[in-house]
N, C-alpha and C positions, 0 to 999 in steps of 0.2 A: 560765343561768336564762331561762325563757320568761316574758315580761311580756305578759299578756293584758289589753288595754285594752277594757273593756266587759263587764258581767256580765248582758247580756240573754240570750236563748236561745242565740245563737251562741257567745258567750264562755263560758257556763256548760257547754254540752255539750262544747266543745273542751277546757276546763280539766279536766273529769272524765275525758275520754278520755286526755289526756296524763298525768294523775296515775295512772290505771290502768296506764299503760305505764312508770311509774317515773320520769317526768320531773319536774324541779323547776319549779314554777309560782308566779307571783304574779299575782293578779287585782286590777285597780284599776277602780273604778266610782264614779259620782257619785250613788249611791242611786237609780238608775233615773229620774232626773228627766226624761229624754228617751227612755225605752225604749218602743218600740212593743210589746215583748213583754208589758208590764204591761197593755196594753189588749187584745191579741189574744185571740180565743176559744180558740186552741190546738187547733183541729180538725185531724184528719187524715182524708183521704178518698182511696182509691186510684183513684177513677173520675172522669174528666172528663165531665160530663153532656152537653155539646155533642158530638154524634155518638157518645156512649157509647164512649169509649176509656179505656184504662188510663192513669193518670198516668205521667209520665216516670220510668223505672226502678222502676215500682211494685213488682215482685216483690222486688227487692233492698232497696228502701227500707223496705217494710213488714216484711220479715224482720229488718232491723237495728233498726228501731224497736221491734218486739215483744221484742227481746232487751235493748235498752239501758234503756228507761224502767222496766220491772219490776225490773231489777237495781239501778237507782239508788234505788228506794224504800227498801229496808232500809239502804242505805248512808247515805242522807240522813235517815232516820227520819221520813218523811212519805208521805202518800198523795196522789198527783197523777195517776196513770195510770188512765184511765177508758175502756176499750173500750166502744163503743156502736155499734149499727147506725144507719144513716141511712134514714129513711122518705122516699123521694123521690116527689113528685108529678110525673108526666111532663108536660113542657111543651107537647108537640105530638105529632101522629101519627107523625112520623118517629122521634122519640125512643122512643116506645113500641114501634115496629116493630124498631128497632135493638136495643133491650133484649131483646126476645123472641128475636131471631136470635142474639145473642151470648151470652146467659145459659147455654145448655147446652154451649158450647164449652169445651174444656180450659183455654183461656187465661183465660176470664172466670168459670168455675164457682166458684172460691174467693171471688169478690167479689159476684156478682149473684144475687139471689133474687127470686122472685115468691111472696108468701105470701098466704094467705087471711085477710082481716080485713074488718071492717065499720065503717069510719070513721063516727063519730057525726054524722049530718047536722045536728044542732043546733050542732056545733062546727066542722065542716069544710064548705066550699063544695064543689059537685060535682066529682068527679074525671073530667073529660071524656075524658081519654086514659089513665086508669088510674094505676097506681103500682107501685113495686118497692122492694126493700130492698137496701142495700149492706152487706155483711159486712166484717169486719176494718177497721172505721173506729172513730173515737172522738175523745177530746180529752185533752190534758194541761192540768191546772189550773196555768197558768203562774205566777200570783202565788205559789201554794204551792210549786211547784218551785223558783222563783228564790229565795224567802225561805229555804227549807231549804238550798239550795246555798250561799247567802251565809253562813248560820250555820255550815255545815260548813267552808267556806273560812276563816272567821274563827277557828274553834276550832283549825284547823291552823296558824294564824298566817300565812296566805298571802293575806289580803284587806286591801286598803286602800281606804277611802272617800275619794275625792278627785276633783277635776276633772282631766282629763288631756288634754294636747295634745302633738302630736309636735313635736320640735325643727324649726327652720326651715332648718337647713343640714346637709350631709352629715357634716361633722366632728363635730357634736354628736350625730348619730345613731350614728356609728361608735363613739364613746366613751360612749354613753349609760349612765347609772347611775340606779337608782331606789332612793331612801332609802339612798344610798351604796353600793349593791350593783351590781356589773357585770351588764349584761343581754346575753345572747347573741342573743336574738330578741325583737323587738317585734312583736306580732301585733294588728293593729287589728280589733276586733270591735265597733265602736261604732255599728253600725246606720246609719241615714240620716245621722248626724253625720259619718261618714267621707266622704260626698260633698263636704263643704266642705274637706277636707284638701288642703293644697298637694301632697301626695305622691300622692293617689289621685283627684284631681278630673278626671283624664283618662278615668276609667272611666265607661261610659254608664249611670249610675244613672237609673232612671225612677221617681222617688219618687212614692208615692201615699198620700194621706191617707185613713184609714178611720175610721168611727165605728160604735160599737155601743151598744145599749141593754141594760140589765138591766130586765126587766119582771116583773110578777106576773100570772099567768093562772090564776084559780081554776077548778078542775074540768077542766082540760085533761089532766092526769095522763099526760104523755108520759114514757116511759122510754127513748126513743131520739131522735136528732136529726131534726127535720122540716125538709125542704128543698123549696122551691118557688120558686127564683129568689132566695131569701133563706134564712137558716137560723134555726131556733129550737132552742136547745140547753138541755136540762134541767140545772138546777143543784141541784135538790133542793127538795122541797115544791112550792110554787106559783111558784118563781122560775125564769126562763129568761133566757138571753142571746140577743139578736136582732141579726143583722147580715147583711152588713156593707156599708157604702157604699164607693165608690171615687171619689176626687176627685184629678185629676191637676194641678190648678191651685194649690190651697192647700198650703202646706208648713208648717203650724203645728199645734198640738195643742189648738186651741180648738174646742169643740163648737158645732154650728150648728142652728138650727131647721129648715133645709132638709133636713139629713140625718135628723133625727128624723121629719119628715113623710114622707120617702121610705120609710123603714122601716115606719112605721105603715100607709102606703098598701098596701105589699106584704102586710103581715099581714092587713089587712081584705079584700084581694082573695081570700085563700085560707082564711081562718078567720072564724067567727062569734063566737068567744070574746071575752069582755071582757078588756081589757088595761090595766094600770096601769103607768106608767113609774116605775121606782125610781131609775135613774141613767142617765147618758149619758157616754161617754168617747170621746176621739179620740186617734189616734196616726198617725205617718208610717212607712209600711213601706219598708224598704230594697230595693225591687224593682229589677230590671235589665231593660234593653230586650229582651234575648233570653230572659228568664225562667230564667236559669241562675245558679248561685252564682258569686261572685267570690272565688276562693281562690288563694293562691300567693305567690311572692316578688316584691317590687318589681323591675321590670326592671333598674334600675341601682343599687339600694341593698341591699347583701348581707344586712343583718341586719333588714330591714323586710319584714313579711308582712301579708297581709290574709286574714280569714276572715269573709265578709260576703255580702250579697246573697241571703239565703235566701228572702226575699219572703213571699208569702202561704202557701206550703207549708213554712214553716220547721220546724215540729214534725216533719213527715215527713222532710225532707231532712237535718236537722242531724246525726243519729247516723251515717248513712252517709257524709256529707260529712266529718265529723270523723275517721272511720276512714281515709278516703283521705288526708286532710291529715296525720294522724299518720304514716302510712306514708311520705309524701313527706318530712316533716321528719326522721324518725328512721332510715329505711331507704333513702332516696334513690329511692324508687319514683316513677315518673312519675305526675303527676296526670291524671285524665281530661281530655281536651282541651276538652270542653264546659264544664268548671268552671274551668279554669286561666285566670288573668288574662292569660296570654301571648296569648290569642286577640285581645286588644285592644292589643297592643304597638305597632302602627303608629300608634295615636292619640296617643301620649305627646308627640311633638314638635309635633303640631298644637295642643295645649293650652298647653304651656309649654316652648317650645324652648330658652329661656335658663336653665333651672333648673341649679343648680350641681352637676351630677353629676361624680364623679371619673372620670378615665380617658376613653377614647374612647366615643362614644355606642354603645350596644348591647353594651358589655363586661359581663362577669359573667353 
């Protein structure tokens, strides 16, 4: 049996992937009390606006995403997959020039477009460097997705609401049981909480706190995501999600007036519309210093795994990463080196050299 600890985005996508492949799964979660997935906007975007490049593995990632989430909707009985274009206000002359140069190329044509529109000057500040549109973007309504998956797991009898922590010694891990049932694999998907784990604290998590606002903007009538150094994501009616901030110092889930003012200042820089704050939320993202996922088997503990570190592009990366991880677990296929935690193997003795691993160091 595979025990998945954490039912945020990572744990949910992995559980669904393993179930689809016929694996036995149990999911344990503490009702999302520390899940950044419940705060995140759930946006996906195949373009990195700085220098107008495609996101890492964009073609493969988008193809997997466009297959996974629509298929999950009828399975879970919920609507959470929202393809939306991104209306991007160019930030400078270089960005506008690179956009124009790359748009007609075969590599970028599926994603970049220039369209003719007349932004209302009563709502928008001047577009000094122009604008463009990103296709094949959108968002996953993560609270809806996670709640529907939670209900699905519960109805199958494979969900437990509980606090979870890993045993402190290798003997307990080797003989680990959950609710009296033997566990073949423990897979840690607990987001930023995994950074505090004795077993995985050698990994270079670069945790970032992010805050978002839900706002009401009457008359804006956006049917796509507006991006201008911040994002404004339509939620229906006059409601929008606005974000997001990045704070590398705080590691809590407490909202701050500084983040609120930072986002409102960006809004006022680019729009004239009236804005009313409805709510503010904060979460801590499980980002990684090299901005790549952390997946694989613990270097010295045979039945302990991690599926984590999806970071700010989690919605995009999760389906493809889960596909690779399932192939690794079930078929012995090598993980992509850029995702595999083995890339940080040399760090483990620097962090806790006296940990009670069985056998010679480096074995397994």
